[in-house]
C-alpha positions as CSV (number, residue, x, y, z in Angstrom):
1,M,58.3,40.3,218.6
2,Q,59.6,38.5,214.7
3,Q,56.8,37.1,213.3
4,K,59.1,34.3,211.4
5,M,61.5,32.0,213.0
6,K,63.8,29.2,211.9
7,A,62.6,25.7,212.8
8,L,63.7,22.4,211.4
9,V,61.3,20.9,209.1
10,K,60.3,17.9,208.2
11,T,59.0,19.2,204.9
12,Q,58.5,15.8,203.1
13,R,57.8,11.7,203.6
14,A,62.3,11.5,202.8
15,P,65.4,11.5,205.4
16,G,66.6,14.5,206.4
17,L,64.9,17.9,207.7
18,T,65.5,21.5,206.5
19,L,66.6,24.4,208.1
20,Q,63.7,27.0,207.4
21,M,62.3,30.2,208.5
22,V,58.2,29.8,209.4
23,D,55.8,31.9,211.3
24,V,55.8,32.0,214.7
25,P,53.7,30.1,216.4
26,S,50.2,32.2,217.1
27,V,48.9,31.6,220.7
28,G,45.6,30.5,221.8
29,P,43.0,30.9,224.4
30,D,45.3,28.0,227.4
31,D,48.3,28.3,225.2
32,V,51.7,30.0,226.1
33,L,54.5,30.9,223.9
34,I,58.4,30.3,224.0
35,K,61.8,31.3,223.1
36,V,63.7,27.9,222.9
37,L,66.5,28.2,224.4
38,A,68.0,25.0,224.5
39,T,66.6,21.3,222.4
40,S,67.8,18.3,222.8
41,I,67.7,15.3,219.8
42,C,65.9,12.1,220.9
43,G,66.3,9.0,218.9
44,T,62.5,9.4,217.8
45,D,63.7,12.1,216.0
46,Y,66.8,10.2,214.4
47,H,64.2,8.2,213.7
48,I,61.8,10.9,211.8
49,Y,65.3,12.3,210.7
50,S,66.4,9.0,209.4
51,W,62.5,8.3,207.5
52,D,62.5,4.9,209.2
53,E,59.5,2.2,209.2
54,W,58.0,3.6,212.4
55,S,58.4,7.2,211.2
56,Q,56.8,6.5,208.3
57,G,53.3,5.3,209.6
58,R,53.6,8.2,211.9
59,V,54.7,11.1,211.1
60,K,52.7,13.6,208.7
61,P,55.0,16.3,206.7
62,P,55.1,19.1,207.5
63,L,56.2,19.4,210.8
64,I,58.5,21.3,212.6
65,A,60.9,18.7,214.6
66,G,62.1,18.2,218.0
67,H,60.4,17.2,221.9
68,E,62.9,18.3,224.2
69,F,63.8,22.0,225.7
70,A,63.7,24.9,228.1
71,G,62.9,28.2,227.1
72,E,61.5,31.3,228.2
73,V,57.7,32.1,228.3
74,V,57.7,35.9,226.1
75,E,53.6,35.2,225.6
76,V,50.8,33.9,227.7
77,G,47.1,33.1,226.5
78,E,44.1,35.2,227.9
79,N,42.7,32.1,230.0
80,V,46.1,31.2,231.8
81,T,46.9,32.1,234.8
82,D,50.0,29.8,236.3
83,Y,52.6,31.3,234.1
84,E,54.1,35.0,233.0
85,P,56.3,36.3,230.4
86,G,59.9,35.6,232.1
87,D,59.1,32.3,233.7
88,M,61.5,29.5,232.6
89,V,60.2,26.5,231.4
90,S,60.5,22.4,230.0
91,A,57.1,20.3,228.9
92,E,55.8,17.5,229.0
93,T,55.3,16.2,225.6
94,H,52.8,14.5,225.8
95,I,49.4,16.2,225.4
96,V,46.4,14.2,226.3
97,C,42.5,14.2,225.7
98,N,41.9,14.7,229.7
99,R,38.7,12.6,228.8
100,C,39.6,8.9,228.1
101,L,39.8,6.3,230.6
102,Q,43.5,6.4,231.2
103,C,43.6,10.3,231.8
104,R,40.4,10.0,233.9
105,V,41.9,7.4,236.6
106,G,45.0,8.6,236.7
107,Q,47.6,7.3,233.7
108,K,47.1,10.1,231.2
109,R,50.7,8.2,230.0
110,V,48.7,6.0,227.6
111,C,45.9,8.3,226.9
112,T,44.1,6.5,223.6
113,D,44.3,10.0,222.3
114,T,47.6,11.2,222.8
115,A,49.5,14.1,221.0
116,I,53.3,14.3,221.0
117,I,54.8,17.2,220.4
118,G,57.6,17.1,217.4
119,V,55.5,13.9,216.2
120,D,51.5,14.2,215.9
121,V,51.5,18.7,216.3
122,D,54.7,21.1,215.5
123,G,57.9,20.7,218.4
124,C,60.4,22.4,219.2
125,F,64.0,22.6,216.9
126,A,63.0,25.9,216.3
127,E,63.5,29.6,217.8
128,Y,59.5,29.4,219.9
129,V,57.5,27.0,220.5
130,A,53.9,27.0,221.3
131,L,51.6,24.6,224.1
132,P,49.4,24.2,226.1
133,A,50.1,25.7,229.2
134,E,48.8,22.9,230.8
135,N,51.7,21.0,229.5
136,L,54.3,23.2,231.3
137,W,57.2,22.5,233.9
138,L,58.3,25.6,235.4
139,N,61.8,25.4,235.7
140,D,64.3,27.3,238.6
141,P,65.7,29.4,236.7
142,D,69.3,28.6,238.2
143,L,68.6,25.5,236.3
144,D,71.0,25.0,233.4
145,V,69.0,25.3,230.4
146,A,70.9,22.2,228.7
147,V,69.9,20.3,231.6
148,A,66.4,22.0,231.7
149,S,65.9,20.3,228.2
150,A,66.8,17.0,229.1
151,Q,64.5,16.8,231.9
152,E,62.1,14.2,229.6
153,P,64.1,11.5,228.7
154,L,65.2,11.7,232.3
155,G,61.9,11.1,233.4
156,N,62.0,8.3,231.5
157,A,64.9,7.3,233.2
158,V,63.2,7.7,236.9
159,H,59.7,6.3,235.7
160,T,61.9,3.1,234.7
161,A,64.1,3.1,237.3
162,L,61.5,3.4,240.5
163,E,58.9,0.8,239.2
164,G,60.8,-1.6,241.6
165,P,62.8,-1.3,244.6
166,V,66.3,-0.2,244.1
167,A,67.8,0.7,247.4
168,G,70.1,-2.2,248.2
169,C,69.3,-3.7,245.3
170,S,71.2,-5.4,242.7
171,I,70.6,-3.9,239.0
172,A,71.7,-4.1,235.6
173,V,71.0,-1.7,232.9
174,T,70.9,-3.3,229.5
175,G,71.6,-0.7,226.9
176,C,73.5,2.8,227.4
177,G,71.9,5.1,225.0
178,P,71.1,8.2,226.9
179,I,68.2,7.1,229.3
180,G,70.3,4.5,230.7
181,L,73.3,6.3,231.2
182,M,71.1,8.5,233.5
183,S,69.4,5.7,235.0
184,I,72.6,4.8,236.3
185,P,73.4,7.9,238.9
186,V,69.2,7.7,239.5
187,L,70.1,4.4,240.4
188,R,73.3,5.0,242.9
189,Q,71.4,8.5,244.4
190,C,68.3,6.3,245.4
191,G,70.3,3.6,247.4
192,A,71.4,1.1,244.7
193,A,73.4,-1.9,246.0
194,Q,75.4,-2.8,242.7
195,V,74.7,-1.2,239.1
196,I,76.0,-3.6,236.1
197,A,75.9,-1.7,232.5
198,T,75.6,-3.6,229.5
199,E,76.8,-2.2,226.0
200,V,77.9,-3.6,222.8
201,N,79.0,0.6,222.1
202,P,83.2,1.2,223.5
203,Y,82.1,4.8,223.8
204,R,79.0,4.4,225.7
205,L,80.2,2.2,227.9
206,K,82.9,4.7,228.7
207,L,80.1,7.5,229.7
208,A,78.3,4.3,231.9
209,E,81.6,3.7,233.9
210,K,81.8,7.9,234.1
211,M,78.4,8.1,235.2
212,G,79.1,5.6,238.4
213,A,78.3,1.9,237.0
214,D,79.9,-0.3,239.1
215,H,80.5,-3.3,236.7
216,V,80.2,-2.6,232.7
217,I,80.1,-5.6,230.6
218,D,80.9,-5.3,226.8
219,A,77.8,-7.2,225.2
220,G,79.5,-7.7,222.0
221,S,82.2,-9.7,223.1
222,E,81.2,-11.0,227.0
223,P,78.5,-13.5,227.8
224,V,76.7,-11.0,229.4
225,V,74.6,-13.2,231.5
226,Q,76.9,-15.6,233.0
227,R,79.2,-12.4,233.2
228,V,75.9,-10.6,235.8
229,M,75.6,-14.2,237.7
230,Q,79.7,-14.0,238.9
231,L,78.9,-10.6,239.8
232,T,75.8,-11.4,241.8
233,D,77.2,-14.6,243.5
234,G,75.6,-16.8,240.6
235,R,71.9,-15.5,242.3
236,G,71.3,-12.8,239.5
237,V,70.4,-9.1,239.8
238,D,67.1,-7.5,240.8
239,G,66.3,-6.1,238.5
240,V,67.0,-5.9,235.2
241,L,66.0,-1.4,233.4
242,E,65.8,-2.7,230.0
243,M,66.8,0.1,227.7
244,S,67.9,-1.4,224.3
245,G,65.1,-3.0,222.8
246,N,67.3,-5.7,221.2
247,P,64.9,-8.7,221.1
248,R,68.5,-10.9,222.4
249,V,69.2,-8.3,224.9
250,I,65.5,-8.6,226.1
251,D,65.7,-12.9,226.6
252,Q,69.2,-12.4,228.7
253,A,67.4,-9.3,230.9
254,L,64.7,-12.4,231.8
255,K,68.3,-14.7,232.6
256,M,69.4,-13.2,234.0
257,V,67.4,-12.1,237.0
258,R,67.0,-13.2,239.6
259,P,63.6,-15.7,240.6
260,G,61.3,-13.5,242.0
261,G,62.8,-9.5,240.3
262,R,61.5,-7.8,238.0
263,V,62.4,-6.5,234.2
264,S,61.2,-2.9,233.5
265,L,60.8,-2.8,229.2
266,L,61.2,0.5,228.3
267,G,63.5,-0.1,224.8
268,V,61.3,-0.7,222.3
269,P,61.9,-3.7,219.6
270,S,62.4,-2.7,216.2
271,D,61.2,-6.3,215.0
272,N,58.2,-6.6,217.4
273,E,58.4,-10.6,217.0
274,V,60.1,-11.3,220.3
275,C,60.9,-15.1,221.1
276,L,61.0,-15.6,225.1
277,D,61.0,-18.6,226.8
278,V,58.0,-17.2,229.1
279,G,57.5,-20.6,231.1
280,N,60.9,-21.2,232.5
281,D,62.0,-17.1,232.1
282,I,58.5,-15.6,233.8
283,V,56.2,-17.6,234.9
284,F,58.4,-20.4,236.7
285,K,60.5,-17.8,238.4
286,S,57.4,-15.4,239.0
287,V,59.5,-12.4,237.1
288,T,57.7,-9.4,237.0
289,V,57.5,-7.6,233.8
290,Q,56.4,-4.1,233.0
291,G,55.5,-2.2,230.3
292,I,57.4,2.2,231.0
293,A,55.9,4.1,228.6
294,G,57.2,7.6,229.0
295,R,56.2,9.5,232.8
296,K,53.6,9.8,234.9
297,M,52.2,12.9,234.4
298,W,52.9,14.3,236.9
299,E,54.7,12.3,239.6
300,T,57.9,11.8,237.9
301,W,58.3,14.9,237.5
302,Y,57.9,15.8,241.0
303,Q,60.8,13.0,241.2
304,V,63.2,14.5,238.8
305,R,63.4,18.2,240.5
306,A,64.3,16.2,243.9
307,L,66.7,14.1,242.5
308,L,68.0,17.2,240.6
309,D,67.8,19.2,243.9
310,G,69.4,16.7,245.6
311,G,72.8,16.8,243.9
312,L,71.8,14.4,240.7
313,D,74.7,15.0,238.1
314,I,73.3,14.6,234.4
315,E,76.1,16.6,232.7
316,P,78.4,14.1,231.7
317,V,75.3,12.6,229.4
318,L,75.2,16.0,227.8
319,T,78.5,15.6,225.5
320,H,77.8,18.1,222.7
321,R,76.1,21.4,222.3
322,M,75.5,22.9,219.4
323,D,74.2,25.1,217.1
324,M,70.9,25.0,215.2
325,E,72.3,25.1,212.0
326,D,74.6,21.9,212.7
327,F,72.2,19.6,213.4
328,A,73.3,16.9,211.3
329,E,76.3,16.7,212.4
330,G,74.2,16.0,215.5
331,M,72.6,13.4,213.7
332,Q,74.9,12.0,212.4
333,L,76.7,11.4,216.0
334,M,73.7,9.8,217.1
335,A,73.6,7.3,214.0
336,D,77.4,6.3,215.0
337,G,76.9,6.3,218.5
338,N,79.8,8.4,219.5
339,C,78.0,11.0,221.8
340,G,75.3,10.6,224.9
341,K,72.7,13.5,224.6
342,V,72.7,16.2,221.6
343,V,72.1,19.2,222.9
344,L,71.1,22.4,220.3
345,I,71.0,25.7,220.6
346,P,68.6,27.8,218.0
């Protein structure tokens, strides 16, 4: 096969990515080489592209970016028996140590020695990517490659949604980026009685309606907590999926949830100093507050498969498909918020 490939590389400690010809990665005895057919842009990729404070402290160039993908197996290592050339796959992007306490007690998603593809090791914004076979997920060959590439963030939505009761419940989704948007049909399919979405971006508010939210609240112009109370007859929602990471919205989430409800936090604040009324909004209300990291390995992946097989439709979230060479346009769409999920085709 060819020895060179196109890839989007973080070449230096500065904003941007560079389209380069680089070596096709080699395959170790326990690895698999995959031809990338679709790769989608995540918020993390935009952080790396824009070179924010988090990226500066974590990423060590040169590095091929990207961690969400679908592709075809083209080569397997000598110890690999579960996959063969021609298999259609995606991947769990957390490469874990399998030795720490968390890994050994079934909590691999919070492994203390995790390496994330496209962040700590070379990723999938490329024509080929090599990964440990244990990280692969076998796809239905009939699954659209763009949908297949978005299974990893869809897993985040599923994990967040299903960490508490859903059937018959009223649930608020605060922050309608791609993961928040995908959580809406997950909640619908799992029997939520009422789904309320809050967002400041008009484009994404319309997408939230399209994805099946019963009510959308413009958080930039409406009193969010008061509106939620009106929509729930003054009780508050049974659960909140907090996807924005905005400190003010986290405070609102704790105020809009009913006593005894749950708030599941996936959004990460850029400023870790978040002011909350812990006594009144958590302790005295007996609210369960959950931190959500990644996906359960591999429970969430099976849930994602079952939901997709059951008719879950995330196509409206995949708003843009473009050639990988047009990555800068995709990143600008992310910056402007005028998109759902952007899919790049190598």
